[in-house]
C-alpha positions as CSV (number, residue, x, y, z in Angstrom):
1,M,5.3,26.2,15.3
2,A,4.7,28.6,12.4
3,P,3.1,32.0,13.3
4,G,-0.6,31.8,13.1
5,V,-0.8,28.0,13.0
6,V,-3.2,26.6,15.6
7,P,-2.7,23.0,16.7
8,V,-6.2,21.9,16.1
9,T,-7.1,19.0,13.8
10,D,-10.3,17.6,12.3
11,T,-9.9,14.6,14.6
12,Q,-9.6,16.5,17.9
13,V,-12.2,15.4,20.4
14,V,-15.0,18.0,20.7
15,T,-18.7,17.9,20.9
16,I,-20.5,19.2,17.8
17,Q,-24.2,18.7,17.1
18,D,-24.9,17.6,13.6
19,P,-28.6,17.8,12.7
20,V,-28.2,15.2,9.9
21,L,-26.5,12.6,12.1
22,S,-28.7,13.3,15.1
23,N,-31.8,12.7,13.1
24,G,-30.6,9.1,12.4
25,S,-29.4,9.6,8.8
26,S,-26.1,10.4,7.3
27,H,-24.4,12.1,4.4
28,H,-24.3,10.2,1.1
29,S,-20.5,10.2,0.9
30,F,-18.5,10.4,4.1
31,S,-16.0,13.3,4.0
32,I,-13.5,14.9,6.4
33,D,-16.2,17.4,7.4
34,D,-18.2,14.5,8.8
35,V,-15.5,13.1,11.0
36,L,-16.0,15.2,14.2
37,P,-19.8,15.1,14.1
38,H,-19.7,11.4,13.6
39,R,-17.2,10.9,16.5
40,S,-19.3,13.0,18.8
41,A,-22.3,10.9,18.1
42,S,-20.5,7.6,18.5
43,A,-19.6,5.5,21.6
44,P,-16.5,6.8,23.5
45,M,-13.1,5.2,22.8
46,S,-12.2,2.2,25.0
47,R,-9.9,3.1,28.0
48,L,-8.9,-0.6,28.6
49,V,-5.9,-2.7,27.9
50,A,-6.2,-5.0,24.9
51,P,-9.7,-3.8,23.8
52,F,-11.5,-5.5,20.9
53,A,-11.7,-3.2,17.9
54,S,-13.6,-3.3,14.6
55,A,-14.2,-1.0,11.7
56,A,-17.9,-1.5,12.4
57,L,-17.6,0.6,15.6
58,F,-16.4,3.6,13.5
59,K,-18.2,3.5,10.2
60,S,-20.8,6.1,9.2
61,K,-24.5,5.4,9.5
62,A,-24.9,5.6,5.7
63,N,-22.6,2.6,5.3
64,S,-25.1,0.2,6.9
65,A,-27.7,0.8,4.1
66,K,-25.4,-0.8,1.5
67,P,-25.7,-4.4,0.5
68,K,-23.6,-7.1,2.0
69,A,-20.6,-8.9,0.4
70,K,-20.8,-12.3,-1.1
71,R,-19.5,-15.3,0.9
72,W,-16.1,-16.9,0.0
73,D,-16.3,-20.2,1.8
74,H,-15.5,-22.0,-1.5
75,H,-12.2,-20.1,-1.9
76,I,-10.9,-20.4,1.7
77,S,-8.1,-22.9,2.2
78,D,-8.4,-26.0,4.5
79,E,-5.6,-24.5,6.7
80,S,-7.5,-21.3,7.2
81,K,-10.8,-23.1,7.9
82,K,-9.1,-25.0,10.7
83,R,-7.9,-21.9,12.5
84,Q,-9.9,-21.2,15.7
85,P,-9.9,-18.0,17.8
86,S,-6.9,-17.7,20.1
87,S,-7.7,-18.8,23.6
88,L,-5.3,-16.3,25.1
89,K,-6.6,-13.4,23.0
90,G,-10.1,-14.3,24.0
91,A,-9.1,-14.2,27.7
92,M,-8.1,-10.6,27.3
93,K,-11.7,-9.5,27.8
94,Y,-10.9,-10.0,31.5
95,F,-7.8,-7.7,31.3
96,H,-7.8,-4.4,33.2
97,R,-5.2,-1.7,33.2
98,D,-3.0,-3.3,35.9
99,V,-2.9,-6.9,34.8
100,I,0.9,-6.4,34.1
101,S,2.5,-4.0,36.5
102,L,3.4,-0.8,34.8
103,D,6.5,-0.6,36.9
104,Y,8.1,-3.1,34.5
105,F,7.7,-1.0,31.4
106,P,11.0,0.9,31.3
107,F,9.5,3.7,29.2
108,H,8.0,6.7,31.0
109,N,7.3,8.7,27.9
110,M,8.2,9.2,24.3
111,S,8.3,12.6,22.4
112,L,7.9,13.1,18.7
113,K,8.6,16.3,16.8
114,L,6.2,16.3,13.8
115,P,5.6,18.6,10.8
116,V,2.6,20.9,10.8
117,S,0.7,21.3,7.5
118,P,1.7,22.8,5.1
119,Y,5.3,23.1,6.6
120,F,6.3,19.6,5.6
121,S,10.0,20.0,4.6
122,E,12.7,18.9,6.9
123,S,14.0,22.4,7.3
124,D,10.5,23.8,8.1
125,T,9.8,21.0,10.6
126,A,13.0,21.8,12.5
127,I,11.7,25.4,13.0
128,T,7.9,25.0,13.1
129,G,7.3,21.4,14.1
130,Q,5.0,20.5,16.9
131,T,6.3,18.2,19.7
132,L,3.8,15.7,21.1
133,T,4.5,13.4,24.0
134,A,3.0,10.1,24.9
135,G,3.2,9.1,28.6
136,K,2.3,6.1,30.7
137,H,-0.8,7.5,32.3
138,D,-2.3,9.8,29.7
139,I,-5.7,7.9,29.6
140,P,-6.5,8.1,33.3
141,E,-5.1,11.7,33.4
142,D,-7.5,12.6,30.5
143,T,-4.7,14.1,28.3
144,S,-5.0,11.6,25.5
145,L,-7.1,8.6,24.3
146,Y,-4.0,6.4,24.0
147,D,-1.0,6.0,26.3
148,L,2.0,3.8,26.7
149,S,0.4,1.6,29.3
150,V,-2.0,0.4,26.6
151,A,0.3,0.7,23.5
152,L,3.1,-1.4,25.1
153,N,0.9,-4.0,26.6
154,Y,-0.6,-7.1,25.0
155,G,-3.3,-6.3,22.5
156,Q,-5.8,-7.8,20.1
157,S,-4.5,-8.9,16.7
158,M,-6.7,-6.5,14.7
159,G,-4.7,-3.6,16.2
160,C,-5.4,-0.8,18.5
161,P,-8.9,0.9,18.2
162,Q,-7.4,4.4,18.2
163,L,-5.6,3.7,14.9
164,I,-8.3,1.5,13.5
165,R,-10.8,4.4,13.9
166,F,-8.5,6.7,11.9
167,V,-7.9,4.2,9.0
168,T,-11.7,3.3,9.0
169,E,-12.6,7.0,8.5
170,H,-9.8,7.3,5.9
171,T,-11.2,4.4,4.0
172,E,-14.7,5.9,3.8
173,I,-13.3,9.3,2.9
174,V,-11.1,8.0,0.1
175,H,-12.7,4.7,-1.2
176,H,-16.4,4.6,-0.2
177,P,-16.6,0.8,-0.4
178,P,-19.9,-0.1,-2.1
179,Y,-20.9,-2.9,0.3
180,S,-21.6,-2.6,4.1
181,D,-19.8,-5.4,5.9
182,W,-16.2,-4.4,5.1
183,E,-13.7,-4.7,7.9
184,I,-10.1,-3.6,8.6
185,C,-7.2,-5.2,10.4
186,L,-3.9,-3.5,11.0
187,T,-0.8,-5.4,9.7
188,S,2.9,-5.5,10.1
189,G,3.4,-4.3,6.6
190,S,2.2,-5.6,3.2
191,T,4.7,-8.3,2.8
192,S,3.4,-10.0,6.0
193,A,-0.1,-9.2,4.9
194,L,0.4,-11.0,1.5
195,E,1.8,-14.1,3.2
196,I,-1.2,-14.3,5.4
197,A,-3.6,-13.7,2.5
198,L,-1.9,-16.5,0.5
199,R,-2.5,-18.9,3.4
200,I,-6.1,-17.9,3.7
201,F,-6.8,-18.8,0.1
202,C,-4.2,-21.2,-1.3
203,S,-3.2,-24.8,-1.0
204,P,0.0,-26.4,-2.5
205,G,-0.6,-27.0,-6.2
206,D,-2.8,-23.9,-6.7
207,Y,-1.8,-21.2,-9.2
208,V,-1.7,-17.5,-8.4
209,I,-2.1,-14.9,-11.3
210,T,0.1,-11.8,-11.3
211,E,1.3,-9.4,-14.0
212,E,4.0,-11.0,-16.1
213,Y,6.5,-8.9,-14.1
214,S,5.7,-8.5,-10.4
215,F,7.1,-7.4,-7.1
216,S,10.0,-9.8,-6.4
217,S,9.2,-10.2,-2.7
218,A,5.6,-11.3,-3.6
219,L,7.0,-13.9,-6.1
220,E,9.5,-15.1,-3.4
221,S,6.6,-15.5,-1.0
222,I,4.4,-17.4,-3.4
223,R,6.9,-20.0,-4.8
224,P,8.1,-21.6,-1.6
225,M,4.5,-22.3,-0.6
226,G,4.2,-24.8,-3.5
227,L,2.1,-22.5,-5.6
228,G,2.4,-22.0,-9.3
229,L,2.7,-18.5,-10.9
230,L,1.0,-17.3,-14.1
231,G,2.0,-14.0,-15.5
232,A,-0.6,-12.1,-17.5
233,K,0.7,-9.9,-20.3
234,M,1.1,-6.2,-19.8
235,D,1.2,-2.9,-21.6
236,E,1.9,0.6,-20.4
237,R,-1.4,0.5,-18.5
238,G,-0.6,-2.7,-16.7
239,M,-2.3,-6.1,-16.9
240,L,-4.2,-6.9,-20.1
241,P,-7.7,-8.0,-19.3
242,S,-7.9,-9.8,-22.6
243,D,-4.9,-12.0,-21.7
244,L,-6.3,-12.6,-18.2
245,D,-9.7,-13.7,-19.7
246,H,-8.0,-16.0,-22.3
247,M,-5.8,-17.6,-19.6
248,L,-8.8,-18.5,-17.5
249,S,-11.2,-19.3,-20.4
250,T,-8.8,-21.9,-21.8
251,W,-7.6,-23.4,-18.5
252,D,-6.9,-27.1,-19.0
253,E,-6.6,-29.0,-15.7
254,V,-5.2,-32.1,-17.4
255,A,-2.4,-30.1,-19.1
256,R,-1.7,-28.4,-15.8
257,G,-1.2,-31.7,-14.0
258,G,-4.6,-31.6,-12.3
259,A,-4.3,-28.1,-10.9
260,R,-7.7,-26.4,-10.5
261,K,-8.6,-23.2,-12.3
262,P,-6.9,-20.2,-10.7
263,F,-9.1,-18.1,-8.5
264,L,-6.6,-15.7,-6.9
265,M,-5.0,-12.7,-8.5
266,Y,-2.3,-10.4,-7.1
267,T,-1.8,-7.0,-8.6
268,V,-0.1,-3.6,-8.0
269,P,-2.4,-1.3,-9.9
270,S,-0.7,2.1,-9.3
271,G,3.0,2.8,-9.9
272,H,3.5,-0.9,-10.4
273,N,6.7,-2.4,-9.0
274,P,8.8,-3.0,-11.1
275,T,7.3,-1.7,-14.4
276,A,5.8,1.7,-13.1
277,S,2.6,1.0,-15.1
278,T,-0.6,2.4,-13.8
279,Q,-4.0,0.9,-14.6
280,D,-6.5,3.6,-15.6
281,L,-10.2,3.4,-14.6
282,A,-11.3,1.7,-17.8
283,R,-8.6,-1.0,-17.3
284,R,-9.5,-1.6,-13.7
285,K,-13.2,-1.9,-14.6
286,A,-12.3,-4.4,-17.4
287,I,-10.2,-6.5,-15.1
288,Y,-12.9,-6.5,-12.4
289,Q,-15.4,-7.7,-15.0
290,V,-13.1,-10.6,-15.8
291,A,-12.8,-11.3,-12.1
292,E,-16.6,-11.4,-11.8
293,K,-16.9,-13.7,-14.9
294,H,-14.4,-16.2,-13.6
295,D,-14.9,-15.8,-9.8
296,L,-11.4,-14.4,-9.2
297,F,-10.5,-13.0,-5.8
298,I,-8.2,-9.9,-6.1
299,L,-5.4,-9.0,-3.8
300,E,-4.9,-5.3,-4.4
301,D,-1.5,-4.2,-3.2
302,E,-1.4,-0.4,-3.3
303,P,1.6,1.1,-1.5
304,Y,2.0,3.8,-4.3
305,Y,-1.7,4.7,-4.7
306,F,-1.3,8.3,-3.5
307,L,1.8,8.8,-5.6
308,Q,-0.3,9.3,-8.8
309,M,1.3,12.0,-10.9
310,E,0.5,14.6,-13.6
311,P,1.8,13.5,-17.1
312,F,5.4,14.0,-17.9
313,V,6.2,16.9,-20.2
314,S,9.7,16.7,-21.9
315,G,12.0,19.4,-20.6
316,I,9.7,20.4,-17.7
317,T,10.4,19.8,-14.1
318,H,7.5,20.3,-11.6
319,Q,8.5,22.5,-8.7
320,V,7.4,22.1,-5.1
321,P,6.8,25.5,-3.4
322,Q,8.1,26.0,0.2
323,P,6.0,26.1,2.2
324,F,3.9,23.6,0.3
325,Q,0.6,24.9,-1.2
326,P,-1.9,22.0,-1.1
327,T,-4.9,21.9,-3.3
328,S,-8.4,21.3,-1.9
329,V,-9.0,17.8,-0.5
330,P,-12.1,17.2,-2.8
331,A,-10.0,18.1,-5.9
332,F,-7.1,15.8,-4.8
333,L,-9.5,12.9,-4.1
334,H,-11.4,13.5,-7.3
335,N,-8.2,13.2,-9.4
336,L,-7.2,9.8,-7.9
337,I,-8.0,6.8,-10.1
338,P,-10.7,4.9,-8.2
339,S,-9.4,1.8,-6.4
340,Y,-10.5,-1.8,-6.8
341,L,-12.0,-1.5,-3.3
342,N,-14.2,1.4,-4.6
343,L,-15.3,-0.8,-7.6
344,D,-15.9,-3.9,-5.5
345,T,-19.6,-4.7,-5.4
346,S,-19.1,-8.4,-4.4
347,G,-16.5,-8.1,-1.7
348,R,-13.9,-10.0,-3.8
349,V,-11.1,-7.5,-3.1
350,L,-8.6,-7.6,-0.2
351,R,-6.9,-4.2,-0.3
352,M,-3.4,-3.9,1.3
353,D,-2.3,-0.4,2.4
354,S,1.0,0.4,3.9
355,F,2.6,3.3,5.7
356,S,6.0,2.2,4.3
357,K,5.9,4.3,1.2
358,I,4.0,7.3,2.5
359,I,5.3,7.7,6.1
360,A,8.3,5.4,6.9
361,P,9.4,1.9,5.8
362,G,10.6,1.1,9.3
363,S,7.2,1.6,10.8
364,R,6.3,-1.9,9.6
365,C,2.7,-1.0,9.9
366,G,-0.2,-1.0,7.4
367,W,-3.8,-2.3,7.1
368,V,-6.0,-4.5,5.0
369,T,-9.6,-3.9,4.0
370,G,-12.0,-6.5,2.8
371,S,-15.2,-8.3,3.6
372,A,-15.8,-9.2,7.2
373,Q,-15.6,-12.9,6.5
374,I,-12.1,-12.6,5.0
375,I,-10.8,-10.1,7.7
376,E,-12.0,-12.5,10.4
377,R,-9.9,-15.2,8.8
378,F,-7.0,-12.7,8.6
379,V,-7.2,-11.9,12.3
380,R,-7.1,-15.7,13.1
381,H,-3.8,-15.9,11.2
382,M,-2.4,-12.8,12.8
383,E,-3.1,-14.2,16.2
384,T,-0.5,-16.9,15.7
385,S,2.0,-15.1,13.5
386,A,2.8,-11.4,13.6
387,Q,0.3,-10.9,16.6
388,K,-0.1,-7.2,15.9
389,P,2.0,-4.2,14.8
390,S,4.5,-2.8,17.3
391,G,3.0,-0.7,20.0
392,F,5.7,1.9,19.4
393,A,4.7,2.2,15.7
394,E,1.0,2.4,16.6
395,M,1.6,5.1,19.1
396,A,3.8,7.1,16.8
397,L,1.3,6.9,13.9
398,Y,-1.6,7.8,16.2
399,K,0.2,10.9,17.4
400,L,1.1,11.9,13.9
401,L,-2.2,11.1,12.2
402,D,-4.9,11.7,14.7
403,E,-3.5,14.2,17.2
404,N,-1.2,16.2,14.9
405,W,-2.5,16.2,11.4
406,G,-6.1,14.9,11.4
407,H,-7.5,13.7,8.1
408,R,-7.0,17.0,6.3
409,G,-3.4,17.2,7.3
410,F,-2.7,13.6,6.3
411,L,-4.2,14.1,2.9
412,E,-2.2,17.3,2.5
413,W,1.0,15.4,3.4
414,L,0.1,12.9,0.7
415,M,-0.3,15.8,-1.8
416,F,3.2,17.0,-0.7
417,I,4.9,13.6,-1.2
418,R,3.1,13.2,-4.5
419,A,4.5,16.5,-5.6
420,E,8.0,15.6,-4.5
421,Y,8.0,12.3,-6.3
422,T,6.6,14.0,-9.4
423,R,9.6,16.4,-9.4
424,R,12.0,13.4,-9.0
425,R,10.2,11.6,-11.9
426,D,10.7,14.6,-14.1
427,I,14.4,14.9,-13.2
428,M,14.9,11.2,-14.1
429,C,13.0,11.2,-17.3
430,N,14.6,14.4,-18.5
431,A,18.0,13.0,-17.7
432,C,17.1,9.8,-19.7
433,E,16.3,11.9,-22.7
434,T,19.6,13.7,-22.3
435,Y,22.0,10.9,-21.6
436,L,20.7,7.5,-22.6
437,P,21.3,6.2,-26.1
438,T,17.8,6.0,-27.6
439,D,18.8,3.4,-30.2
440,V,19.5,1.1,-27.2
441,A,17.2,2.2,-24.4
442,S,13.5,3.0,-24.4
443,W,11.0,3.8,-21.7
444,V,7.5,5.1,-20.8
445,A,7.4,7.9,-18.2
446,P,5.9,6.7,-15.0
447,M,2.4,8.0,-14.0
448,A,2.8,6.9,-10.4
449,G,5.1,5.4,-7.8
450,M,8.9,5.7,-7.5
451,F,10.3,3.4,-10.2
452,H,11.5,3.7,-13.8
453,W,11.4,0.7,-16.1
454,I,13.9,0.9,-18.9
455,A,14.0,-1.5,-21.9
456,V,17.4,-2.4,-23.3
457,D,17.5,-3.6,-26.9
458,L,18.9,-7.1,-26.6
459,H,19.8,-7.2,-30.3
460,K,22.3,-4.4,-29.8
461,H,24.5,-6.5,-27.5
462,P,27.5,-8.1,-29.2
463,D,26.7,-11.5,-27.6
464,Y,23.2,-11.6,-29.1
465,R,22.6,-14.5,-31.5
466,P,19.3,-15.7,-33.0
467,G,17.9,-18.6,-31.1
468,L,19.4,-17.4,-27.8
469,T,18.9,-19.8,-24.9
470,H,17.6,-18.5,-21.6
471,D,21.1,-19.0,-20.0
472,D,22.5,-16.9,-22.8
473,F,19.9,-14.2,-22.1
474,L,20.8,-14.2,-18.4
475,A,24.5,-13.9,-19.2
476,I,23.8,-10.8,-21.4
477,E,21.6,-9.3,-18.7
478,E,24.3,-9.8,-16.1
479,K,26.9,-8.1,-18.3
480,V,24.6,-5.1,-18.6
481,F,24.0,-5.1,-14.9
482,L,27.7,-5.3,-14.1
483,A,28.6,-2.6,-16.6
484,A,26.3,-0.3,-14.6
485,V,27.8,-1.5,-11.3
486,A,31.3,-0.7,-12.7
487,K,30.0,2.9,-13.0
488,N,28.7,2.8,-9.4
489,V,25.1,2.6,-10.6
490,L,23.0,-0.1,-9.0
491,L,19.9,-1.2,-10.9
492,A,17.5,-4.1,-10.5
493,R,17.6,-6.8,-13.2
494,G,14.3,-7.4,-15.0
495,S,14.5,-11.2,-14.6
496,W,14.3,-10.8,-10.8
497,F,10.7,-9.8,-11.3
498,R,9.6,-12.3,-13.9
499,A,6.6,-14.3,-12.7
500,E,7.2,-17.3,-14.9
501,L,10.8,-18.2,-14.6
502,G,12.8,-18.8,-17.7
503,T,10.3,-17.0,-20.0
504,D,12.2,-13.7,-20.5
505,E,12.2,-12.4,-24.0
506,K,13.1,-8.8,-23.5
507,L,15.8,-7.2,-21.4
508,F,14.8,-4.6,-18.7
509,V,16.4,-2.8,-15.8
510,R,14.6,-1.0,-13.0
511,A,15.8,2.3,-11.6
512,T,14.4,4.2,-8.7
513,F,14.1,7.9,-8.0
514,A,13.0,7.4,-4.4
515,A,15.9,8.6,-2.3
516,A,18.7,10.1,-4.4
517,S,19.2,13.9,-4.7
518,A,18.4,15.6,-8.0
519,E,22.1,15.9,-8.7
520,N,22.7,12.2,-8.0
521,I,19.7,11.1,-10.1
522,E,21.1,13.0,-13.1
523,E,24.6,11.8,-12.6
524,G,23.4,8.2,-12.2
525,V,21.5,8.3,-15.5
526,R,24.6,9.9,-17.2
527,R,26.7,7.0,-16.0
528,L,24.1,4.5,-17.0
529,G,24.2,6.0,-20.5
530,D,28.0,5.5,-20.6
531,A,27.6,1.9,-19.4
532,L,25.1,1.1,-22.1
533,R,27.3,2.6,-24.8
534,D,30.3,0.6,-23.6
535,E,28.3,-2.6,-23.4
536,T,26.4,-2.5,-26.7
537,R,27.4,-2.2,-30.3
């Protein structure tokens, strides 16, 4: 550990008297400074195997004064309505710590070496990192609120209360949902969460609205369920509310083969995959107003929310100091574009968060936040599908987030990775300005996320002809793709992300700056420039 760094977090269990909380009222906006007083005034954490958990157990008192969400019975599918609580999960209220002999868990402990804020780099962690250990009997030995005897046992499908408490507090600190009866369920990642959400709302023959280009795995989840896809037009700020409104206002059931008017929208508002567009606050408000007008329910998929960046300046590359120098938490949160969850006065948003892009993809863990009615349905689906996140993942995340970092450390980590991705974005965009033929390629610098969306002028390809068929378009796209592959550059083809198949009019490729070194990003862009020159007129 670094000299002078004391391993104390804002989530460590201590008793602190707070005159505001003890008088029965609470702060207007829950902040990281309220976490410890709130915990000290709350009921103690369950020490049992497979305990029931709910965000309601961990919310601030001020939250209860807010209005309740609307009901969504008219949007819930017949399949979801038929789902009943799991008999086996319900029986877990009779569990105790020794229902399954701990002798048959072949794991005595697990140790994790974790970075201490602000020493986040790999080299700093090797020297200053803190090692935390989870054992089988930490709870009865009073060394932790969570141990392997609980984490590796059966559990409730909403997830372990130790981690639900943390993400509930995080949700209040960051998003301040404007209605009272919001709930949370842990997930096995956002792809699994999306599949469950689609089953909650949709029946075969329904249509789902997305951006005209959307996350390929989302599209590949929607189509096999017998659902139609509608792609709303986009600009550099994402989905166009005017096109969304027009699509819904002019819906013709007869022309659509009897399909009812769409009522579900899937969107990636920040650092959109694949286009890298980011909806600003005005755009989000306008889209939410359209949703209110047409009774749309919004699936807000936000894996890149905390990777919002400062504007790109040509020729400049942001530097990340070592050790990192975080800004204040209030300043960081103030500069984030408010989420749909923050704007949601009706409870018509199901927000999907994931640890994949901000901690580790292999954790396969995230959480959804929405109205209690929708989360209750979500839990029913979880009970007979993913069950719950892996206990190993829950334990590792609890140790990292709650015992090691606390909320301040977690938010400072998010500042750090935002700075790192901003630096990578700058390297890629500067390389594009240097190496790509601007008469063929064009782009808008990303404002969030980890992707770069590059338009390639179709007219500059020697195979282009007026009246091009879609097969001809795909053939040209493949030639551009393979020309890059021949230079050892792997890009994603724009048609892979097209919501409405066969409607491509422009040629795009998606690059990523997520993993490569600065040198490889620059070299990859240089090779792409050579490939485009070779392949076009």
